[in-house]
C-alpha positions as CSV (number, residue, x, y, z in Angstrom):
1,M,-4.4,-202.8,36.3
2,S,-6.2,-202.4,32.4
3,R,-7.3,-199.6,30.8
4,V,-11.0,-200.8,31.4
5,A,-10.2,-201.2,35.0
6,R,-8.7,-198.1,35.0
7,L,-11.5,-195.8,33.2
8,G,-13.8,-197.6,35.1
9,A,-12.2,-196.4,38.6
10,F,-12.2,-192.8,37.4
11,I,-16.2,-192.9,36.5
12,V,-17.3,-194.3,40.2
13,G,-14.4,-192.1,42.0
14,T,-16.2,-189.0,39.6
15,L,-19.4,-190.3,40.5
16,A,-18.8,-190.3,44.4
17,I,-17.5,-186.8,44.5
18,L,-20.2,-185.9,43.0
19,A,-22.6,-187.4,45.6
20,A,-20.7,-186.0,48.0
21,G,-20.8,-182.4,46.7
22,V,-24.5,-183.1,46.0
23,F,-25.0,-184.2,50.0
24,V,-22.9,-181.5,50.9
25,I,-24.6,-178.5,49.5
26,G,-27.7,-180.3,49.7
27,S,-27.0,-180.5,53.8
28,K,-26.0,-176.6,53.6
29,E,-29.5,-175.5,51.3
30,Y,-31.8,-178.0,53.9
31,L,-32.4,-180.0,50.9
32,F,-32.3,-183.3,52.9
33,R,-33.2,-182.5,56.3
34,S,-36.9,-181.8,58.2
35,T,-37.6,-178.1,57.5
36,Y,-40.3,-175.3,58.4
37,Q,-40.7,-171.7,57.3
38,L,-41.1,-168.4,58.9
39,Q,-41.5,-164.5,57.3
40,A,-40.7,-161.6,58.8
41,Q,-41.0,-158.3,57.5
42,F,-38.8,-155.3,57.6
43,D,-38.7,-151.6,56.2
44,N,-34.8,-152.1,54.1
45,V,-33.4,-155.1,54.5
46,A,-29.5,-153.8,54.0
47,G,-28.6,-155.9,51.1
48,L,-29.6,-158.8,52.5
49,A,-29.5,-161.7,49.8
50,E,-31.6,-165.1,49.3
51,G,-29.3,-168.0,50.5
52,A,-28.0,-165.9,53.3
53,D,-27.4,-167.6,56.7
54,V,-30.0,-167.5,59.4
55,Q,-28.4,-168.1,63.3
56,V,-30.8,-168.8,66.0
57,G,-28.4,-168.0,69.1
58,G,-26.1,-167.7,66.9
59,V,-26.2,-170.9,65.6
60,H,-26.0,-171.9,61.8
61,S,-30.2,-173.2,61.3
62,G,-31.1,-172.6,58.3
63,I,-31.5,-170.1,55.3
64,V,-32.9,-167.4,53.7
65,R,-35.6,-169.3,51.2
66,S,-36.7,-166.1,49.5
67,I,-37.1,-161.4,49.4
68,E,-40.5,-160.9,48.2
69,L,-40.9,-157.2,47.3
70,P,-44.1,-155.6,48.3
71,H,-46.9,-155.2,45.9
72,K,-47.4,-151.0,46.4
73,P,-45.8,-148.5,48.6
74,G,-46.1,-148.5,52.2
75,E,-45.9,-152.1,52.0
76,Q,-43.1,-154.1,53.5
77,V,-40.5,-156.4,52.1
78,T,-41.0,-159.7,53.4
79,V,-38.3,-162.2,54.4
80,V,-39.2,-166.3,53.4
81,M,-37.1,-169.1,56.2
82,D,-36.5,-172.0,56.0
83,L,-35.5,-173.1,59.3
84,N,-34.6,-176.3,61.0
85,R,-37.2,-178.3,62.4
86,S,-35.4,-178.9,65.8
87,T,-35.4,-174.5,66.3
88,H,-38.6,-175.1,67.1
89,E,-38.6,-175.7,70.5
90,I,-36.8,-172.9,70.7
91,I,-39.0,-169.5,68.9
92,K,-41.5,-168.7,70.2
93,Q,-45.1,-166.1,69.3
94,D,-42.7,-163.4,71.2
95,S,-39.0,-164.4,69.4
96,V,-37.4,-161.2,67.2
97,A,-35.9,-161.5,64.1
98,S,-33.5,-158.8,62.8
99,I,-30.7,-157.9,59.9
100,E,-27.5,-157.9,61.2
101,T,-23.4,-157.8,59.7
102,E,-20.3,-160.0,60.4
103,G,-17.2,-157.6,61.1
104,V,-18.3,-154.1,60.0
105,L,-17.9,-154.8,55.9
106,G,-18.9,-158.7,56.6
107,N,-22.3,-160.5,54.5
108,Q,-25.8,-159.6,55.9
109,F,-27.7,-162.3,57.8
110,V,-30.8,-163.0,59.9
111,A,-30.6,-163.6,63.2
112,I,-33.8,-164.9,65.3
113,S,-33.7,-164.6,68.9
114,F,-34.7,-166.9,71.6
115,G,-38.5,-167.0,73.1
116,S,-40.2,-166.8,76.3
117,A,-40.8,-170.1,77.8
118,G,-44.6,-169.4,79.0
119,Q,-45.0,-168.1,74.5
120,A,-46.9,-170.6,72.0
121,D,-44.8,-172.0,69.6
122,V,-44.3,-170.4,66.1
123,K,-46.9,-172.1,62.9
124,D,-45.6,-173.3,59.9
125,G,-45.4,-170.0,57.3
126,E,-46.1,-167.7,60.3
127,I,-45.1,-164.1,60.7
128,I,-42.8,-162.9,63.4
129,E,-41.6,-159.9,65.0
130,S,-38.9,-158.0,63.3
131,A,-36.6,-155.2,64.2
132,A,-35.3,-152.3,61.7
133,P,-31.5,-153.6,60.4
134,L,-29.1,-150.6,61.1
135,V,-27.9,-149.4,58.2
136,L,-24.5,-148.8,58.0
137,S,-24.6,-146.3,54.8
138,D,-27.3,-143.8,57.7
139,L,-25.0,-144.1,60.8
140,F,-22.0,-142.5,58.1
141,K,-24.0,-139.9,57.7
142,K,-24.8,-139.2,61.5
143,T,-21.3,-139.7,62.3
144,S,-20.4,-137.3,59.3
145,G,-23.0,-134.9,61.3
146,I,-20.9,-135.2,64.4
147,L,-17.8,-134.6,63.2
148,D,-18.9,-131.5,61.3
149,S,-20.6,-129.9,64.4
150,S,-17.4,-131.0,66.4
151,Q,-15.1,-129.2,63.7
152,K,-16.8,-125.7,64.1
153,A,-16.8,-125.8,67.9
154,I,-13.5,-126.7,67.6
155,N,-13.7,-123.7,64.8
156,N,-15.3,-121.3,67.4
157,A,-13.2,-122.0,70.6
158,T,-10.2,-121.1,68.9
159,M,-11.7,-117.6,67.6
160,A,-12.4,-117.3,71.8
161,T,-9.7,-118.0,72.3
162,A,-7.9,-115.9,69.7
163,H,-10.2,-112.9,70.8
164,L,-9.0,-113.7,74.8
165,S,-5.8,-113.1,74.0
166,S,-6.2,-109.5,72.0
167,V,-8.3,-108.8,74.7
168,S,-5.7,-109.4,77.3
169,A,-3.1,-107.8,75.2
170,K,-4.9,-104.6,75.2
171,I,-5.9,-104.9,78.8
172,D,-2.0,-105.5,79.4
173,S,-1.0,-102.8,77.4
174,G,-3.2,-99.9,78.9
175,Q,-5.7,-99.9,76.4
176,G,-10.0,-99.5,77.1
177,T,-11.4,-98.4,80.4
178,V,-10.4,-101.5,82.5
179,G,-6.8,-101.7,81.2
180,A,-6.6,-97.8,82.6
181,L,-7.7,-99.1,85.4
182,V,-5.5,-101.8,85.8
183,N,-2.3,-99.9,84.7
184,D,-3.3,-96.1,85.5
185,K,-3.0,-95.1,89.3
186,Q,-4.5,-92.5,88.7
187,V,-7.9,-93.4,87.0
188,Y,-8.4,-96.4,89.9
189,A,-7.9,-93.2,92.5
190,N,-10.3,-91.4,90.4
191,L,-12.6,-94.3,90.6
192,E,-12.1,-94.7,94.2
193,Q,-13.2,-91.2,95.1
194,T,-16.7,-91.1,93.1
195,T,-17.7,-94.1,94.5
196,A,-16.6,-92.4,98.4
197,T,-18.8,-89.5,97.3
198,L,-20.9,-91.6,95.9
199,Q,-21.6,-93.5,99.5
200,T,-22.1,-90.0,101.3
201,T,-24.7,-88.3,99.0
202,M,-26.6,-91.3,99.8
203,L,-26.2,-90.8,103.4
204,Q,-26.9,-87.2,103.6
205,A,-30.4,-88.8,101.1
206,Q,-31.2,-91.1,104.0
207,T,-30.4,-88.4,106.7
208,G,-32.6,-85.8,104.9
209,V,-35.2,-88.8,104.8
210,T,-34.9,-89.3,108.4
211,D,-35.3,-84.8,109.5
212,F,-38.4,-84.9,106.8
213,Q,-40.9,-88.3,109.0
214,E,-39.4,-86.6,112.0
215,N,-40.7,-83.0,111.0
216,M,-44.2,-84.5,110.0
217,E,-44.2,-86.5,113.1
218,A,-43.8,-82.7,114.8
219,L,-46.8,-81.6,112.2
220,K,-49.6,-83.8,113.0
221,H,-49.2,-82.3,116.6
222,N,-48.9,-78.6,115.3
223,F,-51.7,-76.5,116.4
224,F,-53.3,-75.1,112.9
225,L,-51.9,-78.3,111.4
226,S,-53.2,-81.2,113.6
227,G,-56.7,-80.9,111.9
228,Y,-55.1,-82.2,108.4
229,F,-54.3,-85.4,109.9
230,K,-57.6,-86.0,112.0
231,K,-59.6,-85.1,108.9
232,R,-59.8,-89.6,109.1
233,G,-60.7,-89.7,112.7
234,Y,-57.4,-91.4,113.3
235,E,-53.4,-90.0,113.7
236,D,-51.2,-92.9,113.4
237,S,-51.5,-96.8,112.2
238,G,-49.2,-97.8,115.2
239,D,-52.5,-96.7,117.2
240,L,-54.3,-99.6,116.1
241,A,-52.8,-102.4,117.5
242,A,-52.4,-101.2,120.8
243,N,-56.0,-102.7,121.9
244,R,-57.0,-105.2,119.4
245,I,-57.4,-108.5,119.5
246,S,-56.8,-112.2,117.3
247,G,-60.7,-112.4,117.8
248,L,-64.0,-113.1,120.0
249,P,-63.8,-114.2,123.4
250,P,-65.1,-117.9,124.1
251,G,-68.7,-118.4,125.7
252,T,-71.9,-115.8,125.2
253,P,-72.1,-112.1,125.8
254,L,-73.9,-110.5,128.3
255,K,-74.9,-107.1,126.2
256,V,-74.6,-106.7,123.3
257,F,-74.7,-103.0,121.8
258,T,-75.2,-102.6,118.1
259,Y,-75.0,-99.6,115.6
260,T,-75.2,-99.1,111.9
261,P,-71.3,-97.4,110.5
262,K,-74.0,-94.7,109.3
263,E,-75.4,-93.4,112.5
264,L,-71.6,-93.3,114.4
265,F,-69.3,-91.6,110.9
266,D,-69.4,-89.3,109.0
267,G,-68.6,-91.4,105.4
268,R,-68.2,-95.0,103.5
269,D,-64.8,-94.6,103.5
270,S,-64.4,-92.0,106.7
271,A,-63.5,-93.1,110.6
272,K,-64.5,-90.0,112.1
273,M,-66.9,-90.1,114.4
274,K,-70.8,-88.7,114.1
275,N,-73.3,-89.1,116.9
276,Q,-71.3,-89.9,119.5
277,K,-74.5,-89.9,121.8
278,S,-75.1,-93.2,120.7
279,L,-72.6,-94.7,122.2
280,K,-74.1,-93.6,125.6
281,A,-76.1,-97.0,126.7
282,A,-72.9,-98.8,126.6
283,G,-70.8,-96.2,128.2
284,D,-72.8,-96.7,131.4
285,F,-73.4,-100.3,131.3
286,L,-69.7,-100.6,130.6
287,T,-69.3,-98.0,134.3
288,Q,-72.1,-100.0,135.9
289,N,-71.3,-103.4,135.7
290,P,-69.2,-105.6,136.9
291,V,-67.3,-106.7,133.2
292,G,-64.7,-109.1,132.1
293,V,-64.0,-107.8,129.2
294,A,-65.8,-105.8,126.6
295,V,-64.5,-105.6,122.5
296,V,-65.5,-103.0,119.8
297,A,-66.3,-105.1,116.3
298,V,-66.6,-103.6,113.3
299,S,-67.1,-104.9,110.3
300,A,-67.3,-103.4,106.8
301,G,-69.3,-104.5,103.4
302,M,-68.7,-105.6,100.5
303,D,-67.5,-103.0,98.9
304,G,-63.9,-101.4,97.5
305,D,-61.0,-102.7,98.5
306,A,-60.3,-105.8,101.3
307,Q,-57.3,-103.8,102.5
308,K,-58.0,-100.8,103.2
309,D,-61.7,-101.1,104.1
310,L,-59.7,-104.0,107.0
311,V,-57.0,-100.9,108.2
312,L,-61.3,-98.9,107.4
313,T,-62.4,-101.2,110.6
314,E,-59.8,-101.4,113.0
315,A,-59.6,-98.1,113.0
316,R,-63.0,-96.9,113.3
317,A,-63.5,-99.6,116.7
318,M,-60.0,-97.3,117.8
319,V,-61.6,-94.3,117.5
320,I,-64.6,-95.5,119.5
321,R,-62.7,-96.9,122.2
322,E,-61.2,-93.7,122.2
323,Y,-64.4,-92.1,122.8
324,L,-65.9,-94.7,125.4
325,V,-62.9,-94.9,128.0
326,E,-62.3,-90.9,127.4
327,N,-65.8,-90.2,128.6
328,F,-67.1,-92.6,131.2
329,G,-65.1,-94.5,134.4
330,F,-64.1,-98.3,133.8
331,D,-61.1,-99.8,133.4
332,D,-59.8,-99.4,129.9
333,S,-57.7,-102.5,129.9
334,Q,-61.1,-104.8,129.9
335,L,-61.8,-103.2,126.8
336,K,-60.6,-104.6,123.1
337,T,-60.7,-103.7,119.8
338,L,-61.6,-106.1,116.4
339,G,-61.8,-104.3,112.9
340,M,-63.0,-107.9,110.8
341,G,-62.6,-106.7,107.6
342,K,-65.0,-106.7,104.9
343,Q,-67.9,-109.4,106.1
344,T,-71.8,-111.1,104.6
345,G,-74.7,-111.7,107.1
346,A,-78.1,-110.9,107.4
347,N,-77.3,-108.2,110.2
348,L,-74.7,-106.2,108.3
349,D,-75.3,-103.2,105.9
350,A,-74.5,-104.6,102.3
351,D,-72.1,-101.4,101.6
352,W,-71.2,-99.8,105.7
353,G,-71.2,-103.1,107.4
354,S,-72.1,-103.1,111.1
355,I,-70.4,-102.4,114.8
356,Q,-70.8,-104.0,117.4
357,I,-70.4,-104.0,121.2
358,L,-69.6,-107.2,122.9
359,I,-69.6,-107.3,126.2
360,F,-68.7,-110.2,128.3
361,P,-68.7,-111.9,131.9
362,V,-66.1,-111.6,134.5
363,G,-63.7,-114.6,134.2
364,T,-63.8,-114.3,130.4
365,E,-60.2,-114.8,128.0
366,V,-58.9,-113.0,126.2
367,P,-57.3,-114.3,122.7
368,T,-53.8,-112.8,122.2
369,D,-53.2,-111.5,119.3
370,K,-50.7,-113.7,117.4
371,P,-50.5,-113.2,112.9
372,E,-52.2,-117.8,113.3
373,A,-55.1,-116.9,115.5
374,V,-58.5,-116.6,113.9
375,V,-62.1,-115.5,115.6
376,T,-64.1,-118.9,115.7
377,R,-67.5,-116.7,117.1
378,S,-69.4,-113.9,117.1
379,A,-72.2,-112.7,119.1
380,A,-76.3,-113.5,117.6
381,D,-76.2,-110.8,115.9
382,A,-72.4,-110.5,115.2
383,A,-71.1,-111.3,111.6
384,P,-68.6,-113.9,111.2
385,P,-65.2,-112.4,111.8
386,V,-62.3,-113.2,110.1
387,Q,-58.2,-113.4,110.8
388,A,-57.4,-110.6,112.3
389,T,-54.4,-109.2,110.6
390,A,-51.8,-105.9,111.0
391,V,-51.6,-103.4,108.4
392,V,-49.6,-100.4,108.0
393,I,-52.1,-97.2,107.3
394,Q,-50.0,-95.0,104.5
395,K,-50.0,-91.2,106.7
396,Q,-52.0,-89.1,104.2
């Protein structure tokens, strides 16, 4: 082959290699393919460079054409990407662009997720949603902080173990109260004796309280001191529940006797009776007529403590019942009491309340005294009753 032929072959080969390189590089840079552009905005691109790979579903589908810094603080970095036209069918309005790393220390690339089938297609030059990139430096800082905290926790555990060993050694050697208790039998015996003495003292104190209560009960019935306990009109709070019912019986009463507490009692907070003769008409009616059940219903005004007024109304009802039973001849099992506490109504004294003796015909059913029972009705002039509640009175 002549020299000219060899030179011509060399030139042709060089041009062929150069053309192939241009096509390869152009194909990689999408210079000879139909493309469209999308944009994504990030607060930090984490080292992403122009020309970086853009992957859709893990497949190389474009490149980063440019990275534009914001014009003022507060704005985001804009990444402009050239994408193969074939991806237009799978990238939708809800697709998300994220910056990821190849391996742990590899190059950054942009990954775009598939869109949903029902979403609209993206347009050329449109901005799609983005996800914040994982910055390795931030991750290393957090990892370092976790390691520091773990080291502190290990150091604290080591110190606690050392202290526990020291305490155990002192206990084993008999130092301190616990050590003496464990190693010295005499200390344990003394402690056991002290505990037994304390238990005996507490038992004696309990016995003393019981004796005091019995003495007070005896004093209530003493001739010289009985007046003190009867000052309020009653002696024992247990008597209040003896004939109490939960509410007014059903039906219309045969007769209703109405009084004001001022007529029958000494004071606003007293259950000591006066002017008992006012009850004669009610007593005569109970004696002279067949009766199914009769109820002494007592209410208080709106002033004062509600709990104390409930006890007061129960005590007043009991005192009235005792007077009628002692002074008139009728079956005392027919007469019940109902203390209603605070009540409101047109016929009530706003401060003192009201007293009624309601007499019901033969065959009337008596409500049982159960905590859940609630008074459901009243006589024409009676105030609306409330739930009856047993209350213990502190003896004076």
